[in-house]
N, C-alpha and C positions, 0 to 999 in steps of 0.2 A: 749336569750330566746328560749325555745323550740318551734317547730312548728309541727302541726299535719300533718302526711303524712301517709294515709292509716292506721290511729291509731297507727302509729309508731313515737314517738316523735323524733325530730332531732335537734341537738345542733350543734354550730359552735365552733370549737376549735380556740384559738388565739395563736399567737406566744409568747412563754416564753423566749426562748433563741436561737438566730440564730447561726447556725453551720453547716457545710458541713460534717457531719458524713458519713462515707462509709456505716456502718451498726449500726446505733444507736440502743441500746438494754438495757435490764436488769434494767428498771427503779425500783428504791427502794427508798422509803421515810424514812429517819432516824428520828424518832420522837425526839429523845434525842438532836440532834443537829439541827433540823429543816432545813435539807439540803436533796437534791435529789442526790442519787448516780445513775449514768448511765454509760454505756460503749459504745465504738465504737469498735466492735469486730475485724474487719480487719484493723481499725486504730491502734489497740494494745494500746488502751487508756482506763484509767479509769477517769470519770469525777465526780467532786463534785460541784454541783450547788446550790448556795445560792440565793433564789428568793428575799430576802429583800435587799441585796446589789447588786444583778444581776451581780454576778461574778461567773465564772466557772473555777474551778482549775483543771488542767489536770495532770495525772500521767501516765508515760510510763510503761506499763506492760511488755514490752520485748518480748511478744508473743501474739498470737491470744487468746483473752479472750472471755469466753462464758457468764459470769454472775458475780455479785457481791452481797455479804450479808455482814451485818453489825456484828462486834464483840463488839466494844465499841466506845467511842468518838474519839479515835486515831487510830483505826485499823479496817481493812475490810478483808474479805476473797475473792479471786477471783479464777475462774476455768480457768486455762490455758491448753494448749495442753499437757504440761508436768506433770500436776497434779494440786492440789489445793495449792494455795500460799496465804500467808498474805501479805498486804501492810500496812506499817506504814504511816499514813496520814501526820505525822509531818516531817518524813525525806524522804519518798518516797521509802524506802527500801522494796524489794520484796524478801521474804523468803519462801522456801518450807515448807509446813505443812503436806501434805499427797501426796506421790508419786503415787497415784491412777491414772492410765492411762488405756485406752482400747487398749490393745495390739493385740487383735484378728483381728481387721480390722483397716486400716488407718482412722483417723478421729479426732474429737475435742470435747470438752465439749460445750454444748449450755446452755439453760436456766436452772435455779435453784433457790430454795427458802429454807427457814428454817422452820422446823415443829414446833409444839407446845412444844416439848421437846428439842428444841435447836439442832437438827441434820440438816445437810446440804444435801438436796436432790438435785442432779444435774444429768442432762441427758447428755449422749454421742450421737454423730451422725457421721455416716461414711461420708467421703468426697464424695463418691458415694451415693447420697441420695435415690437412688433406692434399695440399697442393704438391707435396713431395718434390720441392724445388731447393731443399737444403744441399750444402756442400760440405766436404770435409777438406779443410785447409791444413798445410804444413807451413809453419812459420819458423824461419832460421833466426840465428843469433843477432843478424843484422836487421831483423824486421821484415825481410822479404817473404811474400806469401805465395804459395803454389797450391792450385786446386788439385786435390788427389782423388776425389770421388764426387759424383753429382748424383741428383735424383733421390736425395734422402728426405724422409719424412721427419723423424727426430733422431738426430745423431747422439749417440750415447756410448758409455762404457768402453773406452779404448785401453787396451793393455798389450804387453808384449811378453812372449815366451822368455824363459831364462836364457836360452841359448841365442836369443835375438833373431831367430829365423822365421818367427811367426808373429803377425799382429792380429789380435782379435778386435772386433767392433761390433756394436749393436745399433740397428735401426729399430726403435721401439715399435714403430708402425708395423713392422714385419713379424714381430714377436720371434726373433731368432738371433743367433750369434753367427757372424761370418768370420771366416779366417782368411788371411792373406799371406803369401810368402812375402817376407820382409827382406830387402837387400841391404845389408848394413853398410855396404861400400857407397850406395847412392841414396840411401834413405827413401827408397821407392817401394811400392807394393804391387803384387801381381797375383794371378791364379786365385781368384775369389771363389769361395764355396762356403756353404752352410754347414756348421758343425754341431749346432744345438737348436732344436726347435722347442719353444717354450709353449706348452699347452695354455690356451686362453683362460681356462678355468684356474690356472695357477696365478695369473696376473700378467703384467706387461713388463718386460725387461727394461730396466733403467741403467744405473750405474753399476760398475763392475770392478772387482779386484781379482788379481791372480796370486796363487800361492807358490811355495817352493817347488811343488810337484807339478807346476803348470796346469792346475785345475782351477776352475772359474767360480767365483762367487758373485751372484748377481742380485741386486736389489729388485723387488718386484713390486712396481706400482699397482695399486688395486689388489694386492695379494697379501700384504702383511707378513712377508717372509723375505729372507735371503735364500736363494736356492744355490746349491753347490753342485756343479755340473762337471763331468769329465768331457772335455772337448774331443778326445779321441774316439770315445764310444757314443757321445751324446747323452750318456745316462745321468739321471738325477741321483745323486749320492747321498745328500743329506739336506736338511732344511733347518733354518733358524728362525724361530717364531719371534716376531717383533710386535710390541704392544702399540702398533700404529697401522692404520689401514694403508697408507701409501708409504712404501719403503723406496728410497730414492738412490743411495749410493752406499758404498763401504770401502774401508781401507784397513790393511793390516797395520798395527802399531803396537806401541809398548816397547820396552827395552829390548825384548826378544822377538818382536814383530809376531807374537803369538796371540794378540788380542785384536779382534775385528771390531772396528768402530762403524756405526751405522747411522746414516742420516734419515730423517723422515720429513713429512710435510703435513700441514693442516689443510692445505687447499684441496678442493674438490671432495669434501666429506659431507655426508648427509648429517642432520641433526641426531640420528641414531648412532651414526659412527663416532660423532664428536663425544657423545655421552659414554660409548663403549671404550673409547681411547683417549682419555683425558691427558695422556702424555705425548700425544701425537705432536710433531714438530721438534721433539727433543732429539738428542744424541744417545745412542745405545751402545753397549759393548757385550761382547761374549768371547769365551775362549774355545774355539772350535777344534783344538787338538792338532793344529798344523801351523806352521810359520808362513808368513808372507815373504815378500822381497822388498828391498829398498826402493822407493820411488826415485825415478830419474829427476836430474836438476836441469833446468833450462840453460841453455847456453854453453854447456860443456859435455864432453863424451862421458858416458856412464858405463 
């Protein structure tokens, strides 16, 4: 149940699946299969969690993995250092789909999601995070890649409003959320503006989900919470406390899309934090009193 704290509701997340992920990320609910996809970036793993059977199947990606998106019941796309690859969920086979790589600066792909037209938007980030030389790519169903944004520190948290007119994205290094007008006819963005400023003392914005009311739910690295913001006012509406220091991503799931699944990390924790948060690296869940929207599927209009 929520608690009132300075008019900001506070919820408590509960353990969904215990795991010691190095850098759990990329939470994505697949409505067709009723399963949660998530990744361990430096563990080089794709995970498929079934909350009904409480089983978590692991696939070796063979490389550092940035995010995962759904293609169909038997296949997903993942962003590896070497490009965009498909993974067959039946055989575990990993195959190159698009050799898109950022060759200008050493780095890797990070967060990404599918737009309303079925394109895969995924950001790159340099190993040197201060370089601010990351890009945001759009990859179509044929594997063609287009650079949509440049000068990014850590690309994160990409979502689209329900009416498809707005895209929201995060650059963790800037501690804010930016909005863009999204043109559904051309799958392009324009009119960049800042809609949410996250105070440093709350943490650093990481992965993000959007609910049926077009409000944003943001995992806060170094903050131990998911923060719920209204992008129209920039106001913090509620917080979900998570028993982990570094909260990385979230996704609405469950049969009614009313459960928020949350990934966490064990990376960059002090000995004191490790002792305080023994469940860090696990997947957590909470019912925050609102429903999400279905995740878009790669390669088809959504």
